[in-house]
C-alpha atoms as one frame of an Amber mdcrd trajectory, in Angstrom:
protein
 153.484 119.710  74.253 150.014 119.452  76.309 150.616 122.621  78.483 151.553
 124.201  75.230 148.268 123.441  73.616 146.444 124.209  76.768 148.358 128.005
  77.104 146.967 128.301  72.901 143.811 127.169  73.714 143.573 129.689  76.642
 145.019 132.465  74.449 142.792 131.978  71.795 139.828 132.310  74.898 141.095
 135.558  76.041 141.038 137.111  72.244 137.284 135.631  71.919 136.616 137.048
  75.148 138.058 140.390  74.111 136.406 140.646  71.009 132.769 139.827  72.353
 133.309 142.140  74.648 134.301 145.008  72.281 132.025 144.632  69.897 129.215
 144.629  73.056 131.194 148.157  74.066 130.203 149.142  70.714 126.791 149.903
  71.548 127.031 153.047  73.706 123.073 153.102  74.318 123.484 150.387  76.858
 125.323 150.816  80.924 127.692 148.809  81.493 125.890 146.705  83.694 123.517
 145.843  81.079 126.384 145.283  78.901 127.682 142.330  81.376 124.351 140.890
  82.279 123.765 140.566  78.041 127.347 139.657  77.668 126.278 136.460  80.157
 123.310 135.809  78.629 125.031 135.661  75.308 127.297 133.185  76.822 124.958
 131.142  78.327 122.782 131.358  75.095 125.721 130.483  72.949 126.668 127.790
  75.286 123.553 126.090  75.312 123.729 125.517  71.066 126.515 124.702  71.307
 125.724 121.798  73.819 122.903 120.927  70.854 125.149 120.755  68.045 128.445
 118.769  69.142 128.196 118.038  72.886 126.861 113.885  72.388 129.318 113.407
  69.540 132.502 115.418  71.653 131.720 113.453  74.924 130.790 110.071  73.323
 134.355 110.731  71.810 136.001 111.426  75.155 134.424 108.250  76.958 135.881
 106.218  73.886 139.300 107.598  73.657 139.734 109.470  76.731 141.394 113.151
  77.148 144.480 114.158  76.322 147.321 113.737  73.645 145.876 110.061  73.298
 142.681 111.602  71.070 142.803 110.044  68.025 142.831 111.825  64.678 139.240
 111.412  63.825 138.353 113.016  67.031 140.849 115.863  66.970 138.875 116.364
  63.536 135.662 115.970  65.459 136.550 118.446  68.085 137.961 121.104  65.000
 134.670 120.591  63.493 132.491 121.492  67.040 135.144 124.540  67.287 134.426
 126.328  63.871 130.762 125.290  64.150 130.686 127.062  67.741 132.370 130.373
  66.383 130.514 130.951  63.722 127.479 130.539  65.935 128.962 133.468  68.481
 129.487 135.739  65.869 125.904 135.228  63.870 124.267 136.013  67.632 126.393
 138.643  68.398 126.261 140.205  65.048 122.451 139.614  65.708 122.547 140.706
  69.210 124.156 143.882  68.132 121.467 144.798  65.632 123.678 144.575  62.442
 121.453 141.911  60.346 118.688 143.303  58.269 116.704 144.032  60.949 119.237
 145.912  62.555 116.050 148.751  63.361 115.303 147.116  66.373 116.380 147.372
  70.019 119.491 144.391  70.364 119.054 144.398  74.055 115.286 143.835  74.419
 115.092 141.294  71.656 118.111 139.435  72.603 116.546 139.293  76.486 113.606
 138.211  74.323 115.563 135.295  73.137 117.353 134.292  76.067 113.850 134.623
  78.673 112.162 131.976  75.707 114.908 129.800  76.348 115.487 129.737  79.516
 111.488 129.311  80.376 111.664 126.064  78.107 115.232 124.592  79.309 116.728
 126.257  82.626 120.617 125.874  83.261 122.763 126.481  86.346 126.289 126.943
  86.788 126.049 123.502  88.996 124.477 121.908  85.801 126.997 123.011  83.563
 129.772 121.369  86.032 128.070 117.806  86.283 127.797 117.940  82.522 130.969
 117.916  82.329 132.740 115.123  84.730 134.849 112.703  82.614 134.071 109.424
  82.852 130.118 109.495  82.769 127.679 108.980  79.694 125.486 111.548  78.179
 122.147 110.321  79.777 124.363 109.623  82.982 125.024 113.469  82.739 121.870
 114.374  82.147 120.193 112.350  85.374 122.786 114.131  87.261 120.450 117.573
  88.935 120.034 118.662  85.675 115.882 119.975  84.702 116.743 119.543  80.691
 117.491 115.722  81.606 113.469 114.913  81.839 113.230 116.342  78.297 116.394
 116.186  76.337 117.112 114.036  73.660 118.856 113.366  70.385 118.810 116.462
  68.029 115.624 116.584  65.996 113.880 114.391  67.971 109.987 115.038  69.581
 110.476 115.168  72.776 107.174 113.770  73.898 108.772 110.095  72.217 111.772
 111.112  73.827 109.886 110.858  77.090 107.423 107.835  76.237 110.209 105.429
  75.256 112.280 106.480  78.604 108.732 105.589  80.760 108.890 102.415  78.414
 112.261 101.791  78.635 112.367 102.696  82.775 108.649 100.144  83.462 111.074
  97.472  81.663 113.328  97.557  83.919 111.621  98.085  87.064 108.764  95.724
  86.390 110.437  93.401  84.560 112.937  91.898  86.955 110.365  91.831  89.950
 108.243  90.430  87.620 110.640  87.392  87.424 111.572  87.426  91.100 108.203
  86.802  92.016 107.726  84.173  89.413 110.766  82.562  90.898 109.753  83.217
  94.826 105.591  81.486  93.425 106.929  78.252  91.826 109.591  77.493  94.784
 106.351  78.047  97.115 104.480  75.881  94.987 106.462  73.136  95.329 107.725
  73.597  99.378 103.823  73.454  99.545 103.465  70.714  97.846 106.230  68.354
  99.242 105.035  69.345 102.755 101.639  68.010 101.615 102.625  64.783 100.097
 104.766  64.640 103.341 101.957  64.921 105.277  99.292  63.205 103.841 101.345
  60.555 101.666  99.943  61.582  98.354  98.240  64.225  96.432  95.015  62.536
  96.353  92.927  65.005  98.555  94.780  68.295  97.089  92.008  70.532  95.375
  93.036  73.834  93.842  91.433  75.957  96.452  94.098  74.633  98.439  96.788
  76.025  96.639  95.400  78.964  95.686  95.224  79.740  99.857  98.306  79.053
 100.698  99.674  81.337  97.716  97.543  84.481  98.770  98.468  84.058 102.442
 101.844  84.014 101.277 102.391  86.389  98.610  99.548  89.292  97.648  96.307
  88.828  96.091  96.783  88.973  92.081  96.688  85.183  91.468  93.925  85.521
  89.310  95.836  86.053  86.420  98.613  83.335  87.559  96.028  79.993  88.219
  97.214  78.734  84.712 101.147  79.115  85.779  99.596  77.507  89.597  97.745
  74.490  87.679 100.932  73.801  85.614 102.894  73.530  88.491 101.072  71.358
  90.732 100.580  69.301  87.179 103.877  68.960  86.593 104.765  67.810  90.211
 102.072  64.705  90.129 104.044  63.840  87.524 107.259  63.264  88.997 105.391
  61.971  92.038 104.162  59.182  89.787 107.881  58.196  89.299 109.158  57.831
  92.249 108.403  54.690  94.117 105.460  54.861  96.629 107.026  55.316  99.639
 105.722  53.658 103.259 103.115  55.610 104.972 100.503  54.908 107.735  97.958
  56.714 110.310  97.924  55.311 113.819  95.269  56.794 115.879  94.189  54.874
 119.076  93.428  51.138 117.643  93.264  52.200 114.408  95.810  51.792 111.569
  95.638  53.091 108.060  97.907  52.463 105.185  98.227  54.034 102.307  96.009
  51.370 100.473  93.513  51.792 102.849  93.620  55.992 102.030  93.592  54.902
  98.460  90.437  53.816  98.613  89.146  57.120  99.402  90.403  58.166  95.430
  88.195  58.449  92.284  85.399  56.285  92.707  86.841  53.233  94.463  84.706
  51.312  97.547  85.655  52.369 101.120  86.754  48.863 103.024  86.184  48.564
 107.307  89.120  49.987 107.710  88.553  53.464 106.610  84.629  52.905 107.608
  85.761  52.131 112.014  88.423  54.630 111.779  85.950  57.536 110.838  83.602
  56.387 113.107  86.333  57.033 116.054  86.647  60.597 114.974  83.131  61.096
 115.247  82.432  59.677 118.539  85.433  61.758 119.763  84.178  65.269 117.623
  80.996  64.278 119.542  82.472  64.272 123.000  81.343  60.688 123.342  77.711
  61.555 123.370  77.078  59.525 120.030  78.894  56.116 119.456  79.862  54.336
 116.594  79.760  50.166 116.069  82.349  48.522 114.493  81.376  47.657 110.751
  82.030  44.429 111.590  79.324  44.349 114.514  76.029  43.750 112.039  77.953
  40.735 110.667  78.715  39.153 113.508  75.300  39.517 114.917  74.101  37.733
 112.108  76.065  35.008 112.240  76.525  34.021 116.311  73.581  36.238 117.574
  73.978  38.433 120.569  75.835  36.145 122.678  78.718  36.826 119.774  78.687
  40.826 120.130  77.815  40.580 123.767  81.307  41.823 125.249  81.681  44.772
 122.051  79.730  46.731 124.589  81.055  45.278 127.971  82.453  49.366 129.007
  79.995  51.400 126.744  76.563  52.115 128.373  74.799  52.651 124.999  71.706
  54.120 127.019  73.574  57.217 128.469  74.510  57.784 124.564  72.261  60.347
 122.420  72.882  58.688 118.626  73.993  55.392 118.078  75.444  54.803 114.199
  75.518  51.110 112.943  77.452  50.740 109.786  75.948  47.796 107.405  77.707
  45.999 104.588  75.407  43.868 102.681  78.074  42.191 100.683  78.035  45.208
  97.821  76.207  47.987  99.758  76.963  49.801 102.532  73.840  51.462 104.342
  73.223  52.697 107.917  70.920  52.375 110.632  70.911  54.612 113.240  69.067
  54.402 116.973  67.954  57.536 118.514  68.383  56.411 122.409  65.873  59.031
 123.338  62.995  59.119 121.217  63.007  55.314 121.006  63.173  55.417 117.112
  65.627  53.648 115.038  65.834  54.767 111.315  67.250  53.233 108.183  69.470
  55.180 105.557  70.122  53.926 102.045  71.407  56.030  99.565  70.050  54.040
  96.858  66.581  53.940  98.142  66.279  50.534  99.456  64.071  50.066 102.717
  65.186  47.009 103.971  63.013  46.561 107.413  64.453  43.759 108.653  68.215
  45.386 109.268  66.057  47.703 110.856  64.286  44.883 113.009  68.194  42.873
 113.882  69.196  45.658 115.680  65.802  46.638 117.239  66.120  42.964 118.895
  69.633  43.689 119.745  68.910  46.876 121.665  65.959  45.158 123.788  68.205
  42.446 124.584  70.676  44.891 125.786  68.720  46.822 127.519  67.679  43.739
 129.619  70.794  42.593 129.963  72.216  45.807 131.302  68.901  45.987 133.620
  67.600  49.133 131.763  63.745  48.217 132.243  62.564  51.942 130.339  64.109
  51.101 127.223  63.095  47.054 127.056  59.552  48.899 124.874  58.252  51.439
 123.522  60.760  51.020 120.223  59.591  51.994 116.885  61.229  51.567 113.501
  61.385  54.182 110.150  62.641  54.652 106.799  64.109  57.652 105.861  63.203
  58.152 101.879  64.207  61.856 101.969  67.928  61.727 102.205  70.642  62.383
  99.072  70.526  59.634  96.582  73.643  58.262  94.888  73.640  58.176  91.175
  76.464  54.824  90.497  77.331  52.409  92.006  80.814  53.233  94.017  79.924
  55.865  96.347  77.779  54.538  98.943  80.415  54.235 101.455  81.312  58.188
 101.046  77.077  58.577 101.469  77.301  56.719 104.893  80.119  58.303 106.357
  78.618  61.494 105.242  74.868  60.771 106.528  77.194  59.783 110.174  78.893
  62.998 110.054  75.808  65.241 109.768  74.143  63.417 111.952  76.384  63.341
 114.797  77.577  67.031 114.254  73.768  68.061 114.470  73.565  69.268 110.681
  71.140  68.796 107.633  71.579  66.554 105.458  72.360  68.830 102.326  74.549
  67.531  99.812  74.511  65.327  96.561  76.669  63.210  94.657  78.112  66.054
  92.561  79.611  67.115  96.056  81.037  63.250  96.534  84.651  64.411  94.958
  85.109  67.160  97.150  84.033  64.927 100.677  86.580  62.413  99.406  89.188
  64.571  99.982  88.290  65.941 102.813  87.617  62.411 104.392  91.240  61.614
 103.387  92.127  64.790 105.016  90.492  64.330 108.419  91.873  60.569 109.070
  95.363  61.669 108.185  94.551  64.669 110.860  92.838  62.202 112.868  90.367
  64.620 113.604  87.056  66.078 111.939  87.200  69.486 110.212  84.837  72.137
 111.224  84.564  73.731 107.512  85.102  71.736 103.956
């Protein structure tokens, strides 16, 4: 049955072709080659008109129902309508081309060439395009994408082509940008959590974490455009902090030489807590190592022991240390509820007091002077037994609260040991606390903040 239908269709096609050729042959003033060229152009033009009117509906039916005798009644009716519309279009075109209409006085070949050339300039086709457009199993949109220049401008009949192009660009941009954005966001979130996990394992808490730490890490791993994602980064860090606070505190400690810091010791660097002796002494050890042993930092219990037991009580503290071969001596002083610093410049024989509250306690300076003169006599350093001066440096950064004196003492010591100016203030203390925390966990001083 299907073969009989195909034969009948072929016979009808040959009959229509013969009729079209006979109409063209009736024009006596055209050469045979011109008639054949005109016929090919007419066939191409009629195919394009048929495609505009019937192409979408017919191929949509083929995709849905398939081809052959299994087509539904509705699909066959649509095909009949398309067939009659095609015949009507062919007849009107042939009549118009041969000058049989009211404007028949015009040269039919010239007018047809103008029509065909105008249409070809707007939308050119090749035989390959026609073949690809009839590939079964593809949607109209997919067929238009295959090698056809008209795919860039083709759209629904009656729709503005610029609108179609804009719409296609919008859809394509969504398809290309949105998945990339989602993947980047997932990768960004994953990397933030990985960084925070490593940070927490390394430092025992998120106390020393700064926003710049996270952003610096992400810029190194991703791209440069993170300014519009700062809120996302901050929200992820906030949620991570909340999750960490709900977990039990794990055991964490830092061991460096003879010093051991627990997480409780490090927590004194959080907020506005007072620093304890363990933090002060271990940081003093890091200062001595960073200065290549040209600076000596005495233990925070030294002054208390000197005041209670005299020189004999601290005589053994410097048994293996030659204080007079150093450049600078740093002595942290704890006065019940306040920390201050006494320094001794060994080269200039000058003792200076640094106090973040501006208290010039000359008595503390004289205690250290008396100790050094006794030490010089005990170690037979006659050049240092006299000629010392005591001064109070009033032009040093001052604290504006009652809690940060210990941090000021450590920052004084660091700057003086590394021969750096005392260019910091109270507003820098939160950042300095975080840096000190990291330096203690890393067991070294950082060159930059």
